[in-house]
KEZA-494494 format. One record per residue (C-alpha): residue number from 1; residue in three letters; x, y, z. Coordinates in steps of 0.05 Angstrom, whole numbers, plus 5000, padded with zeros to 4 digits. Layout:
N
(rec NUM, ALA, (X, Y, Z))
...
! end
This chain:
556
(rec 1, MET, (5000, 5000, 5000))
(rec 2, VAL, (5027, 5068, 4980))
(rec 3, LEU, (5016, 5125, 5030))
(rec 4, SER, (5000, 5194, 5004))
(rec 5, ASN, (5055, 5245, 5009))
(rec 6, ASN, (5002, 5298, 5022))
(rec 7, PRO, (4957, 5273, 5078))
(rec 8, LEU, (4895, 5316, 5092))
(rec 9, THR, (4897, 5363, 5150))
(rec 10, PRO, (4843, 5356, 5205))
(rec 11, GLU, (4809, 5419, 5177))
(rec 12, GLU, (4807, 5390, 5106))
(rec 13, VAL, (4779, 5324, 5132))
(rec 14, GLU, (4725, 5363, 5169))
(rec 15, GLU, (4709, 5404, 5107))
(rec 16, LYS, (4702, 5342, 5064))
(rec 17, LEU, (4656, 5309, 5115))
(rec 18, ARG, (4614, 5373, 5118))
(rec 19, GLU, (4608, 5374, 5042))
(rec 20, LYS, (4589, 5300, 5040))
(rec 21, LEU, (4535, 5311, 5093))
(rec 22, LYS, (4509, 5372, 5054))
(rec 23, ASN, (4503, 5331, 4990))
(rec 24, LEU, (4468, 5275, 5029))
(rec 25, SER, (4421, 5327, 5058))
(rec 26, LEU, (4405, 5356, 4989))
(rec 27, GLU, (4391, 5287, 4960))
(rec 28, LYS, (4346, 5273, 5020))
(rec 29, ILE, (4307, 5337, 5007))
(rec 30, GLU, (4297, 5319, 4934))
(rec 31, GLU, (4276, 5248, 4953))
(rec 32, ASN, (4224, 5275, 5003))
(rec 33, THR, (4198, 5325, 4952))
(rec 34, LYS, (4190, 5270, 4901))
(rec 35, LYS, (4150, 5228, 4951))
(rec 36, LEU, (4106, 5287, 4969))
(rec 37, ALA, (4092, 5299, 4895))
(rec 38, GLN, (4072, 5227, 4885))
(rec 39, SER, (4025, 5228, 4945))
(rec 40, SER, (3995, 5294, 4921))
(rec 41, GLY, (3986, 5271, 4849))
(rec 42, MET, (4033, 5324, 4822))
(rec 43, PRO, (4090, 5314, 4773))
(rec 44, TYR, (4160, 5325, 4802))
(rec 45, ILE, (4222, 5356, 4771))
(rec 46, ARG, (4291, 5374, 4795))
(rec 47, LEU, (4312, 5441, 4765))
(rec 48, LYS, (4386, 5439, 4783))
(rec 49, GLY, (4421, 5440, 4715))
(rec 50, PHE, (4356, 5446, 4676))
(rec 51, PRO, (4365, 5494, 4617))
(rec 52, ILE, (4318, 5550, 4634))
(rec 53, THR, (4308, 5602, 4579))
(rec 54, PRO, (4302, 5677, 4594))
(rec 55, GLU, (4233, 5677, 4559))
(rec 56, ALA, (4208, 5625, 4609))
(rec 57, LEU, (4234, 5663, 4670))
(rec 58, ARG, (4206, 5728, 4642))
(rec 59, LEU, (4135, 5700, 4646))
(rec 60, ILE, (4133, 5712, 4721))
(rec 61, LYS, (4167, 5774, 4749))
(rec 62, GLU, (4220, 5762, 4802))
(rec 63, ASP, (4183, 5795, 4860))
(rec 64, LYS, (4120, 5756, 4844))
(rec 65, ALA, (4159, 5690, 4836))
(rec 66, ARG, (4191, 5700, 4905))
(rec 67, ALA, (4125, 5718, 4937))
(rec 68, ILE, (4086, 5658, 4912))
(rec 69, LYS, (4146, 5610, 4910))
(rec 70, ALA, (4136, 5592, 4837))
(rec 71, VAL, (4177, 5600, 4773))
(rec 72, CYS, (4165, 5586, 4700))
(rec 73, PHE, (4221, 5540, 4676))
(rec 74, TYR, (4197, 5521, 4606))
(rec 75, GLN, (4157, 5555, 4552))
(rec 76, SER, (4144, 5533, 4480))
(rec 77, GLU, (4095, 5553, 4426))
(rec 78, THR, (4042, 5507, 4456))
(rec 79, GLU, (4056, 5495, 4529))
(rec 80, ILE, (4083, 5526, 4593))
(rec 81, LYS, (4114, 5490, 4653))
(rec 82, ILE, (4115, 5522, 4722))
(rec 83, GLY, (4149, 5496, 4785))
(rec 84, THR, (4126, 5510, 4856))
(rec 85, SER, (4151, 5487, 4924))
(rec 86, LEU, (4080, 5490, 4953))
(rec 87, VAL, (4029, 5435, 4945))
(rec 88, ASN, (3971, 5483, 4960))
(rec 89, ASN, (3984, 5550, 4927))
(rec 90, PRO, (3921, 5592, 4918))
(rec 91, GLU, (3959, 5653, 4893))
(rec 92, LEU, (3991, 5610, 4839))
(rec 93, ASP, (3922, 5583, 4819))
(rec 94, GLU, (3899, 5655, 4806))
(rec 95, LEU, (3962, 5669, 4765))
(rec 96, LEU, (3953, 5605, 4724))
(rec 97, LYS, (3883, 5627, 4702))
(rec 98, GLN, (3912, 5694, 4679))
(rec 99, ILE, (3970, 5662, 4642))
(rec 100, GLU, (3924, 5613, 4605))
(rec 101, GLN, (3878, 5670, 4587))
(rec 102, ASP, (3935, 5715, 4562))
(rec 103, THR, (3975, 5662, 4524))
(rec 104, GLY, (3923, 5609, 4504))
(rec 105, LYS, (3975, 5556, 4521))
(rec 106, LYS, (3969, 5493, 4562))
(rec 107, VAL, (4000, 5504, 4632))
(rec 108, GLN, (4027, 5446, 4674))
(rec 109, VAL, (4049, 5454, 4746))
(rec 110, PHE, (4106, 5414, 4777))
(rec 111, LEU, (4126, 5405, 4850))
(rec 112, ILE, (4198, 5427, 4861))
(rec 113, SER, (4242, 5428, 4923))
(rec 114, GLU, (4264, 5492, 4959))
(rec 115, ASN, (4333, 5479, 4930))
(rec 116, SER, (4306, 5478, 4859))
(rec 117, LEU, (4266, 5541, 4873))
(rec 118, LYS, (4329, 5576, 4899))
(rec 119, TYR, (4367, 5553, 4837))
(rec 120, ALA, (4316, 5584, 4791))
(rec 121, LEU, (4307, 5648, 4832))
(rec 122, ASP, (4383, 5659, 4832))
(rec 123, LEU, (4380, 5664, 4756))
(rec 124, TYR, (4341, 5729, 4762))
(rec 125, LYS, (4400, 5760, 4800))
(rec 126, THR, (4448, 5746, 4742))
(rec 127, LEU, (4401, 5780, 4692))
(rec 128, PRO, (4396, 5854, 4709))
(rec 129, HIS, (4365, 5869, 4641))
(rec 130, LEU, (4317, 5811, 4641))
(rec 131, TYR, (4255, 5854, 4639))
(rec 132, GLN, (4281, 5900, 4585))
(rec 133, PRO, (4297, 5849, 4532))
(rec 134, SER, (4298, 5868, 4459))
(rec 135, LYS, (4305, 5824, 4398))
(rec 136, LYS, (4314, 5888, 4359))
(rec 137, VAL, (4380, 5923, 4372))
(rec 138, GLU, (4368, 5994, 4351))
(rec 139, ILE, (4427, 6027, 4316))
(rec 140, THR, (4405, 6096, 4294))
(rec 141, SER, (4436, 6142, 4244))
(rec 142, GLN, (4461, 6183, 4303))
(rec 143, ASP, (4499, 6121, 4329))
(rec 144, LEU, (4532, 6113, 4261))
(rec 145, GLU, (4549, 6187, 4258))
(rec 146, LYS, (4581, 6182, 4327))
(rec 147, PHE, (4620, 6121, 4303))
(rec 148, GLU, (4645, 6158, 4241))
(rec 149, LYS, (4670, 6215, 4284))
(rec 150, LYS, (4703, 6173, 4338))
(rec 151, ILE, (4727, 6111, 4301))
(rec 152, LYS, (4773, 6121, 4243))
(rec 153, THR, (4816, 6059, 4253))
(rec 154, PHE, (4811, 5993, 4290))
(rec 155, ARG, (4859, 6022, 4341))
(rec 156, ASP, (4806, 6074, 4357))
(rec 157, LEU, (4754, 6019, 4363))
(rec 158, ASN, (4798, 5981, 4412))
(rec 159, GLU, (4805, 6043, 4455))
(rec 160, GLU, (4730, 6056, 4455))
(rec 161, VAL, (4709, 5986, 4475))
(rec 162, GLN, (4754, 5989, 4536))
(rec 163, LYS, (4710, 6046, 4563))
(rec 164, ALA, (4641, 6020, 4540))
(rec 165, SER, (4587, 5988, 4583))
(rec 166, THR, (4563, 5918, 4564))
(rec 167, SER, (4503, 5942, 4524))
(rec 168, ASP, (4545, 5998, 4492))
(rec 169, PHE, (4599, 5946, 4476))
(rec 170, ILE, (4550, 5904, 4435))
(rec 171, SER, (4523, 5966, 4399))
(rec 172, LEU, (4593, 5992, 4385))
(rec 173, ILE, (4618, 5926, 4358))
(rec 174, LEU, (4557, 5918, 4314))
(rec 175, ALA, (4561, 5990, 4289))
(rec 176, SER, (4635, 5980, 4274))
(rec 177, ALA, (4623, 5915, 4237))
(rec 178, ILE, (4569, 5947, 4195))
(rec 179, LYS, (4614, 6006, 4178))
(rec 180, SER, (4671, 5959, 4161))
(rec 181, ARG, (4625, 5916, 4117))
(rec 182, ALA, (4643, 5855, 4159))
(rec 183, SER, (4606, 5790, 4143))
(rec 184, ASP, (4621, 5758, 4211))
(rec 185, ILE, (4639, 5780, 4282))
(rec 186, HIS, (4681, 5732, 4324))
(rec 187, ILE, (4681, 5742, 4400))
(rec 188, GLU, (4726, 5690, 4432))
(rec 189, ALA, (4742, 5677, 4506))
(rec 190, GLU, (4816, 5662, 4512))
(rec 191, GLU, (4859, 5647, 4573))
(rec 192, LYS, (4876, 5719, 4590))
(rec 193, ASP, (4829, 5763, 4551))
(rec 194, ILE, (4771, 5767, 4501))
(rec 195, LYS, (4789, 5774, 4428))
(rec 196, VAL, (4743, 5809, 4378))
(rec 197, ARG, (4754, 5796, 4304))
(rec 198, PHE, (4717, 5816, 4241))
(rec 199, ARG, (4715, 5777, 4176))
(rec 200, ILE, (4722, 5832, 4124))
(rec 201, ASP, (4721, 5812, 4051))
(rec 202, GLY, (4733, 5740, 4071))
(rec 203, VAL, (4794, 5752, 4115))
(rec 204, LEU, (4795, 5754, 4192))
(rec 205, VAL, (4822, 5818, 4223))
(rec 206, ASP, (4837, 5830, 4297))
(rec 207, VAL, (4799, 5892, 4319))
(rec 208, ALA, (4797, 5892, 4395))
(rec 209, SER, (4820, 5857, 4459))
(rec 210, ILE, (4784, 5867, 4526))
(rec 211, ASP, (4791, 5844, 4598))
(rec 212, LYS, (4767, 5774, 4613))
(rec 213, LYS, (4728, 5798, 4674))
(rec 214, PHE, (4674, 5826, 4627))
(rec 215, TRP, (4661, 5759, 4593))
(rec 216, LYS, (4601, 5738, 4635))
(rec 217, GLN, (4563, 5802, 4622))
(rec 218, ILE, (4579, 5801, 4548))
(rec 219, ILE, (4559, 5729, 4536))
(rec 220, SER, (4495, 5738, 4578))
(rec 221, ARG, (4476, 5800, 4538))
(rec 222, LEU, (4487, 5764, 4471))
(rec 223, LYS, (4447, 5703, 4493))
(rec 224, LEU, (4391, 5747, 4518))
(rec 225, LEU, (4388, 5784, 4451))
(rec 226, SER, (4386, 5719, 4412))
(rec 227, SER, (4339, 5680, 4459))
(rec 228, LEU, (4390, 5628, 4479))
(rec 229, LYS, (4393, 5591, 4546))
(rec 230, LEU, (4434, 5633, 4593))
(rec 231, ASN, (4451, 5578, 4642))
(rec 232, VAL, (4477, 5531, 4588))
(rec 233, SER, (4550, 5538, 4568))
(rec 234, ASP, (4573, 5466, 4557))
(rec 235, VAL, (4536, 5451, 4492))
(rec 236, PRO, (4531, 5489, 4426))
(rec 237, GLN, (4472, 5536, 4417))
(rec 238, ASP, (4446, 5574, 4356))
(rec 239, GLY, (4400, 5634, 4354))
(rec 240, ARG, (4386, 5698, 4316))
(rec 241, PHE, (4363, 5770, 4324))
(rec 242, SER, (4354, 5831, 4280))
(rec 243, ILE, (4377, 5903, 4281))
(rec 244, LYS, (4347, 5963, 4247))
(rec 245, LEU, (4390, 6008, 4204))
(rec 246, PRO, (4369, 6075, 4175))
(rec 247, SER, (4359, 6046, 4106))
(rec 248, ASP, (4366, 5970, 4114))
(rec 249, LYS, (4351, 5911, 4159))
(rec 250, LEU, (4404, 5865, 4185))
(rec 251, ASP, (4390, 5793, 4208))
(rec 252, ILE, (4443, 5764, 4253))
(rec 253, ARG, (4453, 5690, 4263))
(rec 254, ILE, (4492, 5674, 4326))
(rec 255, SER, (4529, 5610, 4344))
(rec 256, CYS, (4558, 5595, 4413))
(rec 257, LEU, (4608, 5539, 4420))
(rec 258, PRO, (4639, 5515, 4486))
(rec 259, THR, (4715, 5522, 4488))
(rec 260, ALA, (4770, 5512, 4539))
(rec 261, PHE, (4766, 5583, 4566))
(rec 262, GLY, (4692, 5599, 4559))
(rec 263, GLU, (4653, 5602, 4495))
(rec 264, SER, (4667, 5622, 4423))
(rec 265, VAL, (4613, 5667, 4394))
(rec 266, VAL, (4606, 5678, 4319))
(rec 267, MET, (4554, 5726, 4291))
(rec 268, ARG, (4538, 5722, 4216))
(rec 269, LEU, (4512, 5789, 4190))
(rec 270, LEU, (4460, 5780, 4135))
(rec 271, ARG, (4442, 5845, 4100))
(rec 272, SER, (4376, 5850, 4063))
(rec 273, SER, (4409, 5895, 4011))
(rec 274, ALA, (4461, 5841, 3995))
(rec 275, VAL, (4408, 5800, 3959))
(rec 276, GLY, (4398, 5858, 3910))
(rec 277, LEU, (4464, 5843, 3874))
(rec 278, LYS, (4452, 5844, 3799))
(rec 279, PHE, (4473, 5786, 3755))
(rec 280, GLU, (4512, 5836, 3712))
(rec 281, ASP, (4552, 5858, 3774))
(rec 282, LEU, (4577, 5788, 3794))
(rec 283, GLY, (4641, 5794, 3753))
(rec 284, PHE, (4627, 5750, 3692))
(rec 285, PHE, (4663, 5779, 3632))
(rec 286, GLY, (4667, 5764, 3557))
(rec 287, GLU, (4648, 5695, 3532))
(rec 288, ALA, (4632, 5668, 3602))
(rec 289, PHE, (4580, 5723, 3611))
(rec 290, GLU, (4549, 5709, 3542))
(rec 291, ILE, (4545, 5634, 3555))
(rec 292, LEU, (4513, 5641, 3623))
(rec 293, SER, (4465, 5696, 3601))
(rec 294, LYS, (4439, 5648, 3548))
(rec 295, GLU, (4437, 5586, 3592))
(rec 296, ILE, (4396, 5617, 3648))
(rec 297, GLN, (4341, 5633, 3599))
(rec 298, ARG, (4333, 5560, 3578))
(rec 299, PRO, (4268, 5526, 3601))
(rec 300, ASN, (4301, 5463, 3627))
(rec 301, GLY, (4367, 5430, 3647))
(rec 302, MET, (4415, 5442, 3704))
(rec 303, ILE, (4461, 5500, 3723))
(rec 304, ILE, (4510, 5480, 3777))
(rec 305, THR, (4556, 5525, 3817))
(rec 306, THR, (4616, 5495, 3853))
(rec 307, GLY, (4667, 5518, 3903))
(rec 308, PRO, (4684, 5514, 3977))
(rec 309, THR, (4644, 5545, 4033))
(rec 310, GLY, (4647, 5621, 4030))
(rec 311, SER, (4661, 5625, 3955))
(rec 312, GLY, (4597, 5663, 3939))
(rec 313, LYS, (4556, 5606, 3909))
(rec 314, THR, (4491, 5627, 3943))
(rec 315, THR, (4500, 5699, 3920))
(rec 316, THR, (4509, 5675, 3849))
(rec 317, LEU, (4446, 5632, 3853))
(rec 318, TYR, (4405, 5690, 3882))
(rec 319, ALA, (4431, 5737, 3828))
(rec 320, ILE, (4410, 5686, 3774))
(rec 321, LEU, (4341, 5679, 3806))
(rec 322, ASN, (4333, 5755, 3808))
(rec 323, LYS, (4352, 5758, 3734))
(rec 324, ILE, (4299, 5707, 3712))
(rec 325, ASN, (4245, 5726, 3763))
(rec 326, ARG, (4184, 5748, 3724))
(rec 327, PRO, (4109, 5743, 3739))
(rec 328, GLU, (4100, 5687, 3688))
(rec 329, VAL, (4155, 5644, 3718))
(rec 330, LYS, (4142, 5604, 3781))
(rec 331, ILE, (4206, 5597, 3822))
(rec 332, LEU, (4212, 5552, 3883))
(rec 333, THR, (4273, 5544, 3927))
(rec 334, LEU, (4295, 5492, 3978))
(rec 335, GLU, (4347, 5520, 4027))
(rec 336, ASP, (4385, 5505, 4091))
(rec 337, PRO, (4375, 5557, 4118))
(rec 338, ILE, (4338, 5612, 4082))
(rec 339, GLU, (4388, 5669, 4088))
(rec 340, TYR, (4351, 5723, 4048))
(rec 341, GLN, (4278, 5733, 4030))
(rec 342, LEU, (4268, 5740, 3955))
(rec 343, PRO, (4206, 5778, 3933))
(rec 344, GLY, (4162, 5739, 3884))
(rec 345, ILE, (4197, 5673, 3899))
(rec 346, ASN, (4170, 5616, 3942))
(rec 347, GLN, (4224, 5594, 3990))
(rec 348, SER, (4223, 5531, 4033))
(rec 349, GLN, (4271, 5512, 4089))
(rec 350, ILE, (4290, 5441, 4104))
(rec 351, ASP, (4281, 5415, 4175))
(rec 352, LYS, (4318, 5352, 4193))
(rec 353, SER, (4283, 5347, 4260))
(rec 354, LYS, (4218, 5337, 4222))
(rec 355, ASP, (4250, 5292, 4170))
(rec 356, TYR, (4241, 5347, 4117))
(rec 357, THR, (4305, 5334, 4078))
(rec 358, PHE, (4330, 5361, 4011))
(rec 359, ALA, (4307, 5297, 3977))
(rec 360, LYS, (4237, 5296, 4007))
(rec 361, GLY, (4230, 5371, 3999))
(rec 362, LEU, (4250, 5367, 3926))
(rec 363, ARG, (4196, 5314, 3913))
(rec 364, SER, (4145, 5360, 3944))
(rec 365, LEU, (4169, 5420, 3904))
(rec 366, LEU, (4159, 5382, 3839))
(rec 367, ARG, (4085, 5374, 3856))
(rec 368, GLN, (4079, 5450, 3860))
(rec 369, ASP, (4084, 5458, 3783))
(rec 370, PRO, (4148, 5501, 3784))
(rec 371, ASP, (4185, 5528, 3724))
(rec 372, VAL, (4250, 5539, 3761))
(rec 373, ILE, (4276, 5502, 3823))
(rec 374, MET, (4335, 5524, 3865))
(rec 375, VAL, (4364, 5470, 3911))
(rec 376, GLY, (4412, 5499, 3962))
(rec 377, GLU, (4461, 5441, 3957))
(rec 378, ILE, (4463, 5371, 3927))
(rec 379, ARG, (4492, 5329, 3982))
(rec 380, ASP, (4468, 5258, 3971))
(rec 381, SER, (4450, 5207, 3918))
(rec 382, GLU, (4375, 5213, 3925))
(rec 383, THR, (4374, 5289, 3917))
(rec 384, ALA, (4422, 5285, 3858))
(rec 385, LYS, (4379, 5234, 3821))
(rec 386, ILE, (4314, 5273, 3833))
(rec 387, ALA, (4347, 5338, 3811))
(rec 388, VAL, (4371, 5306, 3747))
(rec 389, GLN, (4302, 5277, 3733))
(rec 390, ALA, (4271, 5345, 3744))
(rec 391, ALA, (4320, 5377, 3695))
(rec 392, LEU, (4300, 5326, 3643))
(rec 393, THR, (4225, 5336, 3652))
(rec 394, GLY, (4217, 5409, 3636))
(rec 395, HIS, (4247, 5445, 3696))
(rec 396, LEU, (4307, 5491, 3701))
(rec 397, VAL, (4345, 5467, 3763))
(rec 398, ILE, (4400, 5509, 3794))
(rec 399, SER, (4441, 5483, 3852))
(rec 400, THR, (4510, 5477, 3884))
(rec 401, LEU, (4563, 5422, 3894))
(rec 402, HIS, (4625, 5422, 3936))
(rec 403, THR, (4681, 5410, 3885))
(rec 404, ASN, (4745, 5449, 3871))
(rec 405, ASP, (4732, 5465, 3798))
(rec 406, ALA, (4680, 5458, 3743))
(rec 407, ALA, (4709, 5393, 3715))
(rec 408, GLY, (4704, 5360, 3783))
(rec 409, ALA, (4628, 5366, 3785))
(rec 410, ILE, (4617, 5312, 3733))
(rec 411, PRO, (4656, 5256, 3768))
(rec 412, ARG, (4621, 5279, 3832))
(rec 413, PHE, (4552, 5268, 3802))
(rec 414, LEU, (4573, 5200, 3776))
(rec 415, SER, (4600, 5180, 3845))
(rec 416, LEU, (4531, 5198, 3874))
(rec 417, GLY, (4501, 5145, 3830))
(rec 418, VAL, (4470, 5187, 3774))
(rec 419, GLU, (4466, 5147, 3710))
(rec 420, PRO, (4514, 5175, 3656))
(rec 421, TYR, (4461, 5172, 3601))
(rec 422, LEU, (4415, 5216, 3645))
(rec 423, LEU, (4468, 5264, 3669))
(rec 424, ALA, (4495, 5281, 3599))
(rec 425, PRO, (4431, 5313, 3571))
(rec 426, ALA, (4411, 5343, 3639))
(rec 427, LEU, (4472, 5387, 3650))
(rec 428, ASN, (4473, 5455, 3615))
(rec 429, VAL, (4531, 5492, 3648))
(rec 430, ILE, (4577, 5486, 3708))
(rec 431, ILE, (4606, 5546, 3743))
(rec 432, ALA, (4666, 5543, 3790))
(rec 433, GLN, (4681, 5604, 3831))
(rec 434, ARG, (4721, 5639, 3886))
(rec 435, LEU, (4717, 5709, 3916))
(rec 436, VAL, (4776, 5756, 3912))
(rec 437, ARG, (4784, 5823, 3946))
(rec 438, ARG, (4780, 5886, 3903))
(rec 439, ILE, (4836, 5937, 3907))
(rec 440, CYS, (4813, 5999, 3946))
(rec 441, PRO, (4802, 6054, 3893))
(rec 442, GLU, (4823, 6109, 3942))
(rec 443, CYS, (4895, 6083, 3953))
(rec 444, LYS, (4907, 6044, 3888))
(rec 445, LYS, (4976, 6049, 3858))
(rec 446, GLU, (5019, 6012, 3808))
(rec 447, ALA, (5056, 5951, 3836))
(rec 448, LYS, (5117, 5914, 3812))
(rec 449, LEU, (5121, 5838, 3815))
(rec 450, ASP, (5184, 5800, 3830))
(rec 451, GLU, (5212, 5761, 3770))
(rec 452, GLU, (5191, 5692, 3794))
(rec 453, LEU, (5118, 5713, 3806))
(rec 454, LEU, (5117, 5751, 3739))
(rec 455, GLN, (5140, 5689, 3701))
(rec 456, ARG, (5086, 5648, 3735))
(rec 457, VAL, (5033, 5699, 3714))
(rec 458, LYS, (5057, 5698, 3642))
(rec 459, LYS, (5055, 5622, 3640))
(rec 460, ASP, (4984, 5620, 3667))
(rec 461, LEU, (4959, 5675, 3621))
(rec 462, SER, (4994, 5652, 3557))
(rec 463, PRO, (4937, 5605, 3533))
(rec 464, VAL, (4885, 5662, 3534))
(rec 465, ALA, (4927, 5726, 3528))
(rec 466, GLU, (4919, 5737, 3453))
(rec 467, LYS, (4845, 5724, 3454))
(rec 468, GLN, (4836, 5772, 3513))
(rec 469, GLY, (4878, 5826, 3480))
(rec 470, ILE, (4933, 5822, 3533))
(rec 471, SER, (5007, 5834, 3516))
(rec 472, LEU, (5050, 5790, 3560))
(rec 473, ASP, (5109, 5837, 3547))
(rec 474, ASN, (5074, 5897, 3574))
(rec 475, LEU, (5037, 5876, 3638))
(rec 476, THR, (5018, 5927, 3691))
(rec 477, PHE, (4991, 5908, 3760))
(rec 478, TYR, (4965, 5947, 3820))
(rec 479, LYS, (4956, 5945, 3895))
(rec 480, GLY, (4925, 5985, 3951))
(rec 481, GLU, (4971, 6022, 3999))
(rec 482, GLY, (4920, 6025, 4056))
(rec 483, CYS, (4878, 6085, 4076))
(rec 484, SER, (4819, 6104, 4120))
(rec 485, ASN, (4771, 6083, 4066))
(rec 486, CYS, (4794, 6010, 4071))
(rec 487, GLN, (4815, 6011, 4145))
(rec 488, GLY, (4888, 6005, 4122))
(rec 489, LEU, (4877, 5937, 4089))
(rec 490, GLY, (4888, 5960, 4017))
(rec 491, TYR, (4825, 5924, 3995))
(rec 492, ARG, (4751, 5943, 3995))
(rec 493, GLY, (4696, 5897, 3972))
(rec 494, ARG, (4699, 5831, 3933))
(rec 495, ILE, (4687, 5804, 3864))
(rec 496, GLY, (4680, 5734, 3837))
(rec 497, ILE, (4731, 5698, 3793))
(rec 498, TYR, (4700, 5643, 3752))
(rec 499, GLU, (4706, 5587, 3702))
(rec 500, VAL, (4644, 5571, 3661))
(rec 501, LEU, (4641, 5502, 3630))
(rec 502, LYS, (4587, 5493, 3578))
(rec 503, VAL, (4566, 5421, 3569))
(rec 504, ASP, (4570, 5415, 3493))
(rec 505, SER, (4564, 5354, 3449))
(rec 506, GLU, (4637, 5334, 3460))
(rec 507, ILE, (4630, 5335, 3536))
(rec 508, GLU, (4562, 5299, 3532))
(rec 509, LYS, (4597, 5242, 3494))
(rec 510, LEU, (4650, 5237, 3549))
(rec 511, ILE, (4597, 5236, 3604))
(rec 512, SER, (4556, 5182, 3568))
(rec 513, LYS, (4616, 5135, 3569))
(rec 514, GLY, (4609, 5134, 3645))
(rec 515, ASP, (4682, 5122, 3661))
(rec 516, VAL, (4704, 5195, 3653))
(rec 517, SER, (4759, 5229, 3694))
(rec 518, GLU, (4767, 5301, 3714))
(rec 519, TYR, (4829, 5304, 3669))
(rec 520, ASP, (4787, 5283, 3608))
(rec 521, ILE, (4736, 5338, 3623))
(rec 522, LYS, (4792, 5391, 3631))
(rec 523, GLN, (4821, 5372, 3563))
(rec 524, ALA, (4753, 5379, 3530))
(rec 525, ALA, (4744, 5447, 3566))
(rec 526, ASP, (4812, 5470, 3539))
(rec 527, LYS, (4789, 5453, 3468))
(rec 528, GLN, (4726, 5492, 3482))
(rec 529, GLY, (4768, 5552, 3500))
(rec 530, MET, (4744, 5557, 3572))
(rec 531, VAL, (4779, 5610, 3614))
(rec 532, THR, (4800, 5579, 3680))
(rec 533, MET, (4790, 5612, 3748))
(rec 534, VAL, (4864, 5629, 3753))
(rec 535, GLN, (4863, 5660, 3684))
(rec 536, ASP, (4799, 5699, 3699))
(rec 537, GLY, (4830, 5724, 3764))
(rec 538, LEU, (4895, 5746, 3729))
(rec 539, ILE, (4855, 5781, 3675))
(rec 540, LYS, (4820, 5820, 3730))
(rec 541, ALA, (4889, 5835, 3761))
(rec 542, VAL, (4913, 5862, 3695))
(rec 543, LYS, (4851, 5906, 3693))
(rec 544, GLY, (4868, 5934, 3761))
(rec 545, ILE, (4809, 5902, 3797))
(rec 546, THR, (4848, 5857, 3844))
(rec 547, THR, (4920, 5836, 3858))
(rec 548, VAL, (4960, 5777, 3833))
(rec 549, GLU, (4975, 5756, 3904))
(rec 550, GLU, (4900, 5755, 3920))
(rec 551, VAL, (4885, 5711, 3860))
(rec 552, TYR, (4936, 5659, 3880))
(rec 553, ARG, (4916, 5663, 3953))
(rec 554, VAL, (4844, 5640, 3939))
(rec 555, ILE, (4862, 5588, 3886))
(rec 556, GLU, (4918, 5552, 3922))
! end
């Protein structure tokens, strides 16, 4: 037997015994409460650790809850659950009648122990703003004007957040993100501090760092705004809220993920105005624009966009839908989730919890007599096969696949079990895309490439240079120096770089064989004269729209 090198002191032994007796006492109380509930014909519940939402607690005000020894611990669209530590509670009976009358929901009362009651009542103390909740965060034009005056750089923002209250901190961060055109806000609890980062034009930028002691207030405020469970921090949660802008509406999707030092919060900013992007402004040039303009007007077949997450595929699909949206055309979409509302288009969101999948949803959509169907993503064999059948039976189907380039979409369809003889006539065109940052027009200047990079550019451009009217011996490129207009980044805004593969008779023959490789498709595309994504990006760099470094960054 090995003796411990650190034997407990008499005081520590006494403390451990006291803790053990306390735990035994708590369990005894719960056991007695459970027996009392059974004898009284009431359901019993132990609230310790139960995820109580702020909406549930808000149903009974704190002073009333303490007075009648009852709390609401659960509320849904159809039912309400209330816990009380009293078997006979006349005051609660009166309150129940009022709640049922006001809400029209079924109310169920549970017997809880005094310990459970205390646990729930203590939640009120941690929520000083519980009775002034708002799913609408108001950012007025005055707030934005104040931001413009005070915040010129991210250094200014960092200084301001150090002095801000919790509610002001959220408003300031949101206003800063809106002004910076950020697509996402990352607020991350680290070991020593809290990091705030914005994703601007696809790239994460550190914008602020604040003291860790403010974390509890910040995370509680964010969860309150997005209707998340405040007393749950060990499992992921998702929510959303909206903010009003002077001339726009912003929906914010929030995700909380437990980490080693707290939680990681990511807010996705979805602007209503973003959906208004015109097809002509996507960045398709020359022959690619002509091919796609013609293909989207066809009455049937498939248009597929490919690329990794964050490459702008959904924006492209929405711009195509806006282009073909007319009163005589019925357009239905199946999305996960619906990010933007499109006027004149019927949008449906899948729900896995109700077994409403892409495949089942697509079958239902086909019974709605649509002309055009947009499927958010083709992920599985069943969805792929139904989509192909729809394209062959008089519908224009547009959707996305996760492949690196246009040629890779065809082997991907075949691997999903689509028959080659069906796929060949169904496919109209395949688009592969990435997003590159635009050079800031305010600080744009000519840039010189090193010799190695220049030779690489010439090699990549040589197959299309003559056709595009580009002289490889006289190439000029540009970059942004960094200014207040672009927060010192040298870039402002993004544009797509694309390759558009038209499925012509030659490619149809290759697909029909069945055993076709990505290499075979690429060779056929070269004969077709397709401009690749790299070439399209470099053409845009020559035109001064983006930089060579940015093109290679997103492609590699």
